[in-house]
C-alpha positions in Angstrom: 12.7 9.5 22.4 10.1 7.7 21.8 9.7 5.0 19.3 13.0 4.2 19.2 14.5 1.0 20.7 17.6 1.5 21.5 20.3 -1.3 22.0 23.2 -1.3 24.4 27.0 -0.7 23.4 28.8 -3.5 23.7 32.3 -3.8 24.3 33.3 -0.5 23.0 31.1 -1.1 19.9 28.0 1.2 18.9 24.9 -1.1 17.1 23.7 0.0 13.9 20.4 1.2 15.9 22.1 3.3 17.9 23.8 4.9 15.5 21.1 5.4 13.2 19.4 7.3 16.4 22.6 9.6 17.0 22.5 10.6 13.0 18.8 11.7 12.7 19.0 13.7 16.5 22.5 15.3 14.5 24.8 13.9 17.5 27.5 12.7 15.5 28.8 13.7 12.1 29.4 11.9 9.0 32.3 13.1 6.6 31.3 10.6 3.8 27.7 9.6 2.4 24.7 10.0 3.8 23.1 9.2 7.6 23.3 5.7 8.1 19.6 5.3 8.1 19.5 5.8 4.3 22.5 3.7 4.2 20.2 0.9 6.1 17.6 1.1 3.6 19.3 1.6 0.6 21.1 -1.9 1.6 17.7 -3.8 2.8 15.7 -2.6 -0.2 18.8 -4.5 -2.5 18.8 -7.5 -0.6 15.1 -7.6 -0.9 15.1 -7.2 -4.4 17.8 -9.7 -5.2 16.1 -12.1 -2.7 12.6 -11.6 -4.7 14.7 -12.5 -8.3 15.4 -15.6 -6.9 11.5 -16.2 -6.1 10.7 -15.8 -9.7 9.5 -18.7 -11.7 10.5 -19.3 -15.1 7.2 -17.8 -16.9 7.4 -14.9 -14.6 5.1 -15.8 -12.3 5.5 -14.8 -8.5 3.7 -16.1 -5.7 0.6 -18.5 -6.4 -1.5 -16.2 -8.8 -1.5 -13.0 -10.9 -2.5 -10.6 -8.2 1.0 -11.5 -6.3 2.6 -11.6 -9.4 1.6 -8.0 -9.9 2.2 -6.8 -6.8 6.1 -8.3 -6.5 6.2 -6.7 -10.2 5.2 -3.1 -8.9 8.0 -3.7 -5.4 10.5 -4.3 -7.7 9.9 -1.0 -10.3 9.5 1.0 -6.9 12.4 -0.2 -5.8 14.7 1.0 -8.9 14.8 -2.0 -11.1 14.1 -1.2 -14.8 11.0 -2.2 -16.8 13.3 -3.0 -19.5 15.1 -5.7 -16.9 14.5 -9.5 -17.7 12.2 -10.1 -14.4 10.1 -7.0 -14.9 9.6 -8.0 -18.6 8.9 -11.2 -17.9 6.3 -10.9 -14.9 4.9 -7.7 -17.3 4.4 -10.9 -20.0 2.6 -13.2 -17.4 0.3 -10.7 -16.3 -0.7 -9.6 -20.1 -1.1 -13.4 -20.6 -3.5 -14.4 -17.2 -5.1 -11.4 -16.7 -7.9 -10.7 -16.3 -8.4 -13.3 -13.8 -11.9 -13.0 -12.2 -10.6 -11.1 -9.6 -10.4 -7.7 -7.9 -7.0 -8.5 -6.4 -6.0 -9.4 -10.1 -7.0 -6.8 -12.0 -6.1 -3.8 -9.1 -2.9 -4.6 -9.2 -2.4 -5.8 -12.2 -3.4 -2.0 -13.1 -1.1 -0.9 -10.8 1.8 -2.6 -12.1 1.2 -2.7 -15.6 0.8 1.1 -15.3 4.1 1.3 -13.3 5.9 -1.3 -15.9 4.7 1.1 -19.3 1.0 3.2 -19.5 1.8 2.9 -23.3 2.6 -0.7 -23.5 0.0 -2.5 -21.4 -3.1 0.4 -22.5 -5.3 -2.2 -23.6 -5.5 -4.3 -20.8 -5.4 -1.8 -18.4 -8.2 -0.8 -20.2 -10.2 -4.2 -19.7 -8.8 -4.4 -16.2 -10.5 -0.8 -15.4 -13.8 -1.6 -17.1 -13.5 -4.8 -15.0 -13.7 -3.0 -11.9 -16.1 -0.9 -13.0 -18.6 -2.5 -13.6 -18.3 -5.1 -10.5 -18.3 -2.4 -7.6 -20.9 -3.8 -5.4 -24.6 -2.0 -4.7 -23.2 -0.2 -1.7 -20.0 1.2 -3.2 -17.6 -1.9 -2.2 -15.5 -4.6 -3.8 -15.8 -8.4 -3.1 -13.4 -11.0 -3.9 -14.9 -11.6 -7.4 -16.3 -8.9 -9.9 -18.6 -11.1 -11.9 -22.2 -9.9 -11.7 -23.2 -12.1 -9.0 -20.5 -10.1 -6.9 -22.4 -6.9 -7.7 -25.6 -7.8 -6.0 -23.3 -8.5 -2.6 -21.3 -6.4 -0.4 -17.7 -6.6 -0.2 -15.2 -6.3 2.0 -12.6 -3.3 3.0 -9.3 -4.8 1.8 -10.7 -5.1 -1.3 -11.8 -2.3 -2.0 -8.9 -0.5 -0.5 -6.4 -1.6 -3.2 -9.5 -1.1 -5.7 -10.3 2.2 -5.4 -5.8 2.9 -5.2 -6.0 1.4 -8.8 -8.5 3.6 -10.6 -6.7 6.7 -9.3 -3.4 5.0 -10.6 -5.4 4.9 -13.7 -7.2 8.3 -13.4 -3.4 9.4 -13.2 -2.1 8.6 -16.4 -5.0 9.5 -18.0 -7.0 6.8 -18.4 -10.7 8.0 -18.3 -12.4 6.6 -15.2 -16.3 7.5 -14.0 -16.5 9.8 -11.1 -19.6 7.7 -9.9 -17.4 4.7 -8.4 -15.3 7.0 -5.8 -18.5 9.0 -4.8 -20.6 5.8 -4.1 -17.0 4.2 -2.3 -17.0 7.3 -0.3 -20.5 7.5 0.8 -19.8 4.0 1.7 -16.9 4.2 3.9 -18.6 7.5 5.4 -21.7 5.5 6.3 -20.1 2.4 7.8 -17.2 4.2 9.9 -17.1 2.6 13.5 -17.9 4.8 16.1 -13.9 5.0 17.6 -13.4 5.8 13.9 -11.8 2.6 12.9 -12.8 0.2 10.3 -13.1 -3.8 10.4 -13.0 -6.2 7.4 -16.5 -5.7 6.6 -19.6 -4.5 8.7 -20.9 -8.0 8.8 -17.5 -10.0 9.3 -14.7 -9.0 11.5 -16.1 -5.4 11.8 -13.8 -4.5 14.6 -11.8 -1.6 13.9 -7.6 -2.4 13.4 -5.5 -0.8 11.7 -4.2 -2.1 8.4 -8.4 -1.3 7.6 -8.4 1.5 9.1 -5.7 3.2 7.4 -7.5 1.8 4.1 -10.2 3.4 4.5 -8.7 6.7 5.2 -6.6 6.1 2.4 -9.1 5.8 0.0 -11.6 8.1 1.3 -8.7 10.9 0.3 -8.8 9.4 -2.9 -12.5 9.3 -3.6 -12.6 12.8 -2.0 -9.9 14.2 -4.5 -11.8 12.7 -7.1 -15.2 13.9 -6.6 -13.5 17.8 -6.8 -12.3 16.6 -9.9 -8.9 17.6 -9.0 -5.5 15.3 -8.1 -4.9 13.8 -5.1 -1.8 16.4 -4.5 -3.9 19.2 -5.1 -6.4 18.5 -2.8 -6.3 19.8 0.7 -5.1 17.6 3.1 -6.9 17.8 5.7 -10.7 18.6 7.1 -12.5 15.7 5.8 -14.5 13.9 8.9 -14.2 10.1 7.9 -10.4 11.0 7.1 -10.0 13.0 10.3 -11.4 10.3 12.4 -9.6 7.4 11.1 -6.3 9.0 11.4 -7.5 10.1 15.4 -8.2 6.5 15.7 -4.7 5.6 14.6 -2.5 8.6 16.9 -4.3 6.6 19.5 -3.5 3.1 18.4 -0.2 3.7 17.0 2.5 0.5 17.3 5.0 0.7 13.5 4.8 -3.4 14.5 1.4 -4.1 15.6 -1.6 -4.6 13.7 -3.5 -3.2 16.7 -6.9 -4.6 17.1 -6.8 -7.0 14.5 -6.5 -10.2 17.4 -9.5 -8.9 18.4 -11.0 -8.7 15.4 -10.5 -11.9 13.7 -10.7 -13.6 17.3 -10.3 -17.7 17.0 -7.3 -18.0 19.4 -5.5 -14.9 17.9 -3.7 -13.8 21.0 -1.1 -11.0 18.8 -1.5 -8.1 16.6 1.5 -9.3 14.4 -1.5 -10.6 12.5 -0.4 -9.1 8.9 2.0 -6.4 9.7 4.0 -5.7 6.7 0.5 -5.6 5.3 -0.1 -2.6 8.2 2.5 -0.7 7.5 1.9 -0.7 3.8 -1.6 0.9 4.3 -0.1 3.1 6.2 2.2 4.4 4.1 -0.7 4.6 1.0 -2.6 6.5 3.8 0.1 8.9 4.7 0.8 9.6 1.1 -2.1 10.5 -0.2 -2.5 12.8 2.6 0.6 13.6 2.6 1.1 13.2 6.4 5.0 13.3 7.6 4.0 12.6 11.4 0.8 10.4 13.1 1.2 12.8 16.2 4.3 13.9 16.9 5.5 10.6 15.4 7.9 9.8 12.6 5.7 7.1 10.9 8.2 6.5 8.8 11.0 6.3 10.7 9.5 4.2 13.4 8.3 1.7 10.4 11.7 1.4 8.7 13.5 1.1 12.1 11.0 -2.0 12.5 11.7 -3.8 9.0 15.1 -3.0 9.2 15.5 -5.1 12.2 13.6 -7.7 11.1 15.0 -8.3 7.8 16.1 -12.5 7.2 19.8 -12.1 6.3 19.0 -13.2 3.1 17.1 -10.3 2.5 13.6 -11.5 3.0 11.0 -10.6 5.4 8.3 -13.3 6.7 6.1 -14.2 9.9 2.8 -14.5 10.2 2.6 -13.3 6.3 4.3 -15.6 3.4 8.2 -14.3 2.3 6.4 -13.3 -0.9 4.0 -11.1 0.0 6.0 -9.7 3.4 9.1 -8.7 1.0 6.8 -6.7 -1.0 5.0 -5.3 1.6 7.9 -3.9 2.8 9.9 -2.8 -0.1 6.8 -0.7 -1.3 6.8 0.7 2.5 10.3 1.6 2.4 10.3 3.2 -1.2 7.1 5.3 -0.1 6.0 4.0 -3.5 2.0 5.3 -3.6 3.3 9.1 -4.4 4.3 7.9 -7.8 1.3 5.8 -8.4 -1.0 8.4 -7.2 0.9 11.2 -8.7 0.6 12.6 -13.3 3.3 12.4 -14.8 3.1 15.7 -16.9 2.2 13.8 -20.5 -0.8 12.4 -18.8 -2.0 15.2 -17.4 -5.6 16.7 -19.0 -8.5 18.3 -17.7 -10.4 16.7 -15.1 -14.5 16.8 -15.7 -17.1 15.9 -14.7 -18.2 12.2 -15.5 -14.6 11.5 -16.4 
């Protein structure tokens, strides 16, 4: 059973992981309730949400900036916390006060979070954030940290770029008018800059060697861009057949290790000895790429089951995840992975559907 690290049975007690594996293989029956893995994920999500609640500041903020607050609000909402919950309402008020903050992460994550909180209630702010993202796109089709006019004349990085394009698609899926040109430029950039091995690095001039999180992000971005270019929703676009997306997934299949952001150590250099660098971000990047392409497997391997197994084993008893990322961001990435959040982000609600036209 490739990809599953089965622990031993000690003193006649079967470990949780063994039970999960046996359950998924259909080797044991359950008289009541769902298989243990679903139960284990539900418990992990509940504990993660509980820890996030304790970390919110009195002013509604999480972490150190609006982008991290938006990320935490996304994680809470996609974990089943109601928009009317006090923690969500406080976070939304904080974002309304602080955004726009001059950053792409703030604008992009803020767009996604506020749309999840209430598209109708935050429409004016979201429209402003979307306009900033459109105006701040670099000439080469990327985005960088700041969206000021000075940034538009530079190249950017693939981390900001993949989050910005997800935000524009989230807005498009909620009936907000977004021009097709930013998607077209972004797709052209990724096709032109893809490494010979099919992967992506951070940027062409910085940490350019392929590694897993940037490669998955590139696959997601191209998939979104081609759907927008063809004036269809991501859910309705053909899942395969895009050369850039296919090459990126071929790289991921060759290098797939859920517990490692493969290639990161070589890309970052400076004595980095382990590919564990940004590994929770990698898993969220994997979830985003697989969700928009509707992939259930990487080759013959169940990416979700293997990623969930790794996260279940790595959760701290207090409910958080960490290492090497800070606990706030690592926990949010884990919760977004567990809840397969991206499909809801890019799927229109019935009341938001409208004809997609050239130039929208």
